[in-house]
C-alpha angles and dihedrals in degrees: 000000000000119000116259109259117229126183120206117202115190131130090223109085091200090062096047092047091048093051093042091053095045097043091043090058088049092058105268132126106231131198119195119211130171105195139041091245092055090049093051090049089052091049089055096047106029110006114204124222090233138018126209103205130194114206098203101077117153110255093356136093111231091201090058090052091049090051091050090052092051094047098049110023139043107223140122114272125199117176111216110185148139090240106104098168114129092229092057090050092051093048092047093051093044090053087057109268112156092214142359123218125182127214133279091048138178108247093215092052091048090050090052091051092049091051092048092054092047091050089057097047099032104038092160094049108045112186119251113281099226113183132170113263113264117254112257119250114278090019115175102237091191090071118074115195124195135159091347094311127112126208112195103201094186095053091031091230132140117205122192129221091275093053095255120138116242113207115232130189117235091258093049092049094048092048095047090049092053092047093048094047090052098043115164094025127104106235122199122229089243091055092048092049092049092049095046103032103021093237141090123255119269119218111288092006105159098175094116093048091052092049091047089054091052093047092050090054093049092046092047090240111157107235091208093056107011118193099181107036114028126188115226109205113245093359112063135246136331127205102216111188123085112258122215 
């Protein structure tokens, strides 16, 4: 059976790459486009089963694009946008969107919504039901394992892929623990500060950014093309690997 085809339209490349990576791992074929024109060209040449559409496109009206999709193609449509106003939600749903998700979003929740829409429009081709592997019996929940690393939250130790302990400061440990326990979710700087320091961010507070930089170095995560801790522009940070 062919993989369900999903198109992601957003002017921010970071967002489209994030969704393409995540949905690709979940068993979808993903096309990234960054303008309404590019989406319409894709619809004509390789129409997707579902479109994730951002409304806030520079120089373009996302509602107009949504209306064009509804008038000319039969596909699932989920609006994914920073516009959380109730009026925008009502207009989007009245135009014909199947769902409306506001940024920042939980990747797992978005995946569930995508699957729900596809189940309605593709009853004979339900999308793959990817789920994290269950923890084995007697699993030690104090140990978080990801990408070959192990974070022992009880002993407050980080061990690398070769079994060598990597020393973390208190701030680095607390931040990594929060990220790992919320894997697959985009976490704001304010949330991370509150969870690690018990306070809200002050204006221009860059504590989290500094700690992220240190963690990337210790995890060997290339800051130019991070694979473990990704920055999501305007939203926060995402811990990418699966955590067991």
